[in-house]
N, C-alpha and C positions, 0 to 999 in steps of 0.2 A: 507663875514665876516669870520674872523678867529676864530677857536675854541681854547679853553684853556684846559690845562691838569691839572688833580687833582689826588692826592694820597688819597685814601679813605681806612681807616683801621677800623676794627670793632672787638669787642669781643661779642660773643653770650651769651645770658642768659643761665642758667642751663636748663631751660625748652626747649629752642630751641635745645640745644645739645641733650637732651633726645629724642626730636621728630625726629631729623635727624638720630639718631641711630635706633630708632624704625621703621622709614620709610625714608630711604635715598632718597634724591631728588637732582636734578642738580641745585645747587645754582648759577652756572654761567649762565645758561639759564634764571633763574628768574631775576638775576641782569641785564643781557643784555636787557631783555624786558623792564625793568624799565628805564634804561639809554636811550635806543632807543626811548621810548615813550616821553622822554624829549628832543629829537633831538640830542642826543650824541652817543658815541660809547664806549663800554667796551673793552679795549684792552687786559687786563689780569685780572684774578681773581686767586689768590693763597691762599690756606690754609697755615697757618704758625705756628711755635712754637713761644713762647714769649708772650708779653703783648696782642697782637692782634691775633685773630683766622683767620682773613681773611684780605688780602691786595689786593686792586684793583688799576689799572691804568685806569683812565676814561678820555675821551675827551668829554667836554661838551660845550654847547653854552653859556658860561659865568658863572659868579658867582651865579646868581639867579637859573639857571638850576641845578648847582651842589648842591646848598643848598636845593633845592626842592627835589632832589633825596635822599640826606642824611636825610631830614626831613621825607620823606615817609618811609624809612627803620626804622628810630627811632620810628615812630608812630606804626609800626607793633608790637612793644613790644618784639621783639626777640633779641635785642641787649642790652648788659649791659653798653657798652661804645663805642664811635666812635670818630674819628678825621678826618677832611678833610683838606688837605694841598694843596694849589695852587702851581703848578709847572711852571717853566719857561724853555723854550728851551734855548740851548746855544746861539742861535741867539738873542732871546729876552733878555737874560742876557747881551749880548754885547750892545744892545740898552740902557739898564738900566745903564750900566757902563758909556756910553757916556753922558747920561742925567745927571748922578751924577757928572761927570767931569765938565760939563757946569755950574752946579748950586752950586758946593761946595764952591766957593769963596764968595758967598753971605750969607753963614751961619756963624753966630757968636755964638760960644759956650757960655753957661751960665757962665762959670768961667772967661771969659776974658772981 
């Protein structure tokens, strides 16, 4: 069974940032343990400027596993916001394009 890729972005709560400053901890190790426990792999974890404090590239065993990981992190109370985006490889995108090409003639727009 093939795994799927996800972009996971989160913003920490003020309390979480305060705790990390007071007691720095390896967030990549913590995230890896969670993802691996769900049968996946954390490829990258970056801290970032901008809307999100952390950006992760995760490989997971489907949407349910990705959602479970995001839910577990949210339940910790340390994030103020997050978003999970399903990603497609270039090869998967080609398959999607081919499927769209085969089915596009059967679609009737609402205005016509």
